[in-house]
C-alpha positions as CSV (number, residue, x, y, z in Angstrom):
1,M,-0.2,0.0,0.0
2,R,1.5,3.5,-1.0
3,Q,1.9,5.9,1.8
4,P,1.4,9.4,0.3
5,R,3.2,12.0,1.9
6,L,1.5,14.8,3.9
7,P,2.0,18.2,2.3
8,L,4.3,20.6,3.6
9,L,1.5,23.1,4.9
10,S,0.7,19.9,7.2
11,A,4.3,19.7,8.5
12,C,4.1,23.7,8.9
13,L,0.8,23.4,10.8
14,S,2.4,21.0,13.3
15,S,5.2,23.1,14.0
16,L,2.7,26.1,15.0
17,L,0.6,23.7,17.2
18,L,3.8,22.5,19.0
19,A,5.1,26.3,19.4
20,A,1.4,26.9,20.9
21,L,1.5,24.1,23.1
22,A,4.7,24.6,24.4
23,G,3.8,28.3,25.5
24,G,0.1,27.6,26.8
25,P,0.1,24.5,28.9
26,A,3.4,25.1,30.6
27,R,2.5,28.6,31.7
28,A,-1.0,27.5,32.5
29,Q,0.7,25.0,35.2
30,E,2.5,27.9,36.6
31,A,2.1,28.1,40.6
32,A,-1.1,30.5,41.4
33,V,1.1,32.9,43.2
34,P,0.0,36.5,43.0
35,A,2.0,38.3,40.8
36,D,2.1,41.7,39.1
37,P,-1.1,42.5,37.9
38,A,-0.1,44.0,34.7
39,A,2.1,40.9,34.0
40,E,-0.7,38.5,34.9
41,L,-3.2,40.5,32.7
42,A,-0.4,40.6,29.8
43,R,-0.1,36.5,30.3
44,A,-3.9,36.0,30.1
45,E,-4.1,38.3,26.9
46,K,-1.3,36.1,25.5
47,L,-2.8,32.8,26.4
48,K,-6.1,33.9,24.4
49,T,-4.0,34.8,21.4
50,E,-2.1,31.3,21.6
51,A,-5.5,29.4,22.0
52,A,-6.9,31.3,19.1
53,T,-4.1,30.6,17.1
54,L,-3.9,26.9,18.2
55,R,-7.7,26.5,17.3
56,R,-7.2,28.2,13.9
57,A,-4.2,25.9,13.0
58,A,-5.9,22.8,14.4
59,E,-8.9,23.6,12.0
60,V,-6.5,24.2,8.6
61,R,-4.4,21.2,9.5
62,F,-7.7,19.1,9.6
63,K,-8.8,20.3,6.4
64,T,-5.4,19.6,5.1
65,E,-5.2,16.4,6.4
66,E,-8.7,15.4,5.6
67,I,-7.7,15.9,1.9
68,A,-4.6,13.9,2.2
69,C,-6.3,10.9,3.7
70,Y,-8.7,10.4,0.5
71,E,-5.4,9.3,-1.0
72,R,-4.8,6.5,1.6
73,F,-6.3,3.0,1.9
74,L,-8.0,3.6,5.3
75,V,-9.8,6.8,4.6
76,N,-12.2,6.7,7.6
77,R,-9.5,6.0,10.0
78,C,-7.1,8.6,8.9
79,I,-10.2,11.2,9.1
80,D,-10.9,9.9,12.4
81,E,-7.5,10.3,13.8
82,S,-7.1,13.7,12.1
83,R,-10.2,14.8,13.8
84,A,-9.5,13.6,16.9
85,R,-6.1,15.5,16.9
86,R,-8.2,18.5,16.2
87,V,-10.5,17.9,19.2
88,A,-7.3,17.5,21.3
89,D,-5.9,20.9,20.3
90,V,-9.4,22.6,20.4
91,R,-9.8,21.1,23.9
92,K,-6.2,22.3,24.9
93,A,-7.0,26.0,23.4
94,R,-10.1,25.8,25.4
95,E,-8.1,25.0,28.6
96,M,-5.9,27.9,27.7
97,D,-9.1,30.2,27.4
98,N,-10.2,29.0,30.5
99,E,-6.7,30.0,32.3
100,A,-6.7,33.3,30.7
101,G,-10.5,33.7,32.2
102,R,-9.2,32.6,35.5
103,I,-6.3,35.1,35.5
104,E,-8.9,37.9,34.7
105,L,-11.2,36.9,37.0
106,A,-8.5,36.8,39.8
107,E,-7.5,40.2,38.5
108,K,-11.1,41.6,38.9
109,N,-11.7,39.8,42.2
110,R,-8.2,41.3,43.4
111,R,-9.4,44.8,42.3
112,F,-12.7,44.3,43.9
113,N,-11.2,43.4,47.0
114,E,-8.7,46.1,47.0
115,R,-11.4,48.6,46.3
116,K,-13.5,47.2,49.2
117,A,-10.2,47.3,51.5
118,D,-9.6,51.0,50.4
119,E,-13.3,51.8,51.2
120,A,-13.1,49.9,54.5
121,R,-9.8,51.8,55.3
122,D,-11.3,55.2,54.2
123,A,-14.8,54.4,55.7
124,P,-13.9,56.5,59.2
125,T,-12.6,59.3,57.3
126,K,-15.5,59.5,54.8
127,A,-17.8,59.1,57.7
128,V,-16.3,62.0,59.6
129,E,-16.2,64.0,56.3
130,R,-19.7,63.1,55.4
131,A,-20.7,64.5,59.1
132,E,-19.0,67.6,58.6
133,Q,-20.9,67.9,55.2
134,E,-24.2,67.3,56.5
135,A,-23.4,69.8,59.4
136,R,-22.3,72.3,57.1
137,N,-25.5,71.4,54.8
138,R,-27.7,71.9,58.1
139,A,-26.2,75.3,59.0
140,D,-26.6,76.4,55.4
141,S,-30.1,75.3,55.8
142,E,-30.5,77.1,59.0
143,T,-28.9,80.2,57.8
144,R,-31.2,80.4,54.7
145,L,-34.3,79.6,56.9
146,R,-33.5,82.4,59.1
147,Q,-32.9,84.9,56.4
148,F,-35.9,83.8,55.0
149,S,-37.7,84.3,58.1
150,E,-36.2,87.7,58.7
151,K,-37.0,88.8,55.4
152,D,-40.5,87.4,55.7
153,A,-40.8,89.1,59.1
154,A,-39.5,92.5,57.7
155,R,-42.0,92.0,54.7
156,V,-44.8,91.6,57.3
157,K,-44.0,94.4,59.1
158,R,-43.7,96.8,56.0
159,E,-47.3,95.3,55.2
160,Q,-48.6,96.1,58.6
161,D,-47.0,99.4,58.9
162,G,-48.3,100.3,55.6
163,K,-51.9,99.0,56.4
164,S,-51.5,101.2,59.7
165,Q,-50.4,104.1,58.0
166,A,-53.4,103.6,55.5
167,M,-55.9,103.1,58.3
168,K,-54.3,106.5,60.1
169,A,-54.7,108.5,56.8
170,A,-58.3,107.1,56.2
171,A,-59.0,108.1,59.9
172,D,-57.5,111.3,59.4
173,R,-59.6,112.0,56.4
174,N,-62.6,110.8,58.0
175,R,-62.3,113.3,61.0
176,K,-61.5,116.0,58.5
177,D,-64.4,115.2,56.1
178,T,-66.4,115.2,59.4
179,A,-65.3,118.4,60.8
180,D,-65.7,120.0,57.1
181,A,-69.4,118.8,57.0
182,H,-69.8,120.1,60.9
183,R,-68.5,123.5,59.6
184,R,-70.5,123.4,56.2
185,A,-73.5,122.4,58.2
186,A,-72.7,125.3,61.0
187,E,-72.3,127.9,58.0
188,A,-75.5,126.5,56.4
189,R,-77.5,127.2,59.5
190,A,-75.8,130.6,60.1
191,A,-76.8,131.8,56.6
192,E,-80.0,130.4,57.1
193,G,-80.4,132.6,60.6
194,R,-79.1,135.3,58.6
195,A,-81.5,135.1,55.9
196,E,-84.2,134.8,58.2
197,Q,-82.9,137.6,60.4
198,A,-82.7,139.9,57.1
199,K,-86.1,138.5,56.0
200,S,-87.4,139.6,59.4
201,D,-85.6,142.8,59.4
202,K,-87.1,143.7,56.2
203,A,-90.6,143.0,57.4
204,Y,-89.9,145.0,60.5
205,Y,-88.6,147.9,58.2
206,N,-91.5,147.3,55.7
207,E,-93.9,147.3,58.5
208,R,-92.3,150.6,60.1
209,A,-92.6,152.2,56.6
210,V,-95.8,151.4,56.3
211,K,-96.7,152.7,59.6
212,A,-94.7,155.9,58.7
213,A,-96.6,156.4,55.6
214,E,-99.9,155.7,57.3
215,K,-99.0,158.4,60.0
216,K,-97.7,160.7,57.4
217,A,-101.1,160.5,55.5
218,E,-102.8,160.6,58.7
219,K,-101.2,164.1,59.5
220,A,-101.8,165.4,55.9
221,R,-105.6,164.4,56.1
222,K,-105.6,166.2,59.6
223,A,-103.8,169.0,58.2
224,E,-106.2,169.1,55.3
225,S,-109.3,169.2,57.5
226,G,-107.9,171.9,59.8
227,K,-107.6,174.6,57.2
228,P,-110.1,177.3,56.5
229,S,-112.3,177.8,53.6
230,G,-111.5,180.3,50.8
231,D,-113.8,183.2,51.6
232,A,-112.6,183.0,55.3
233,A,-109.2,183.0,54.4
234,A,-109.2,186.2,52.0
235,P,-109.5,188.9,54.6
236,L,-106.5,187.5,56.6
237,L,-104.2,187.5,53.4
238,G,-105.5,191.1,52.6
239,K,-104.5,192.3,56.2
């Protein structure tokens, strides 16, 4: 039976797989001693990169070997063996990814624990700062409330003073109006009294004038009745 040679590509891929495996599992078995966080994260990133390279190389090698298997006598056995190698490589790549994930998770936990430790360490200081800030806030609130109360009290006082002044002015106007009304009423009564007096005086003077006229007329009648006749008076005039 003729044993065909695998293509040169298969040999190259095998070299890549060996290189990836040499760097991956060996580092995955290192002691889990806390190291530099940056170095650990870099190692996790490298493990993921090597796992991806191993996975891609396993797929390419399987496809290449699958084609080569069709030139062999036991085709299915050849393909199964190639597939088994691919599965083993994929499993190793998965282990490398898992190791990278554990490293990243450990780093996240470390940061979380470190943050919690910092918070616990700073908790008393932060509590004091928070209490001081709350005290300042209360003082500011009380100051603003007092200022508001003072302003409100001043406003109420101004309003009350304004109302008092308005009421006083209204009372003054009422007193003045009442005094003016009384004065006008007194003036009206005085004018009415003067008018009545003038009317009474006029009636009195009219009555006196009438009486004087009557007396005068009476005197005139008497004088007229006491004169001698014309014949009797003539001798007297001749003498």
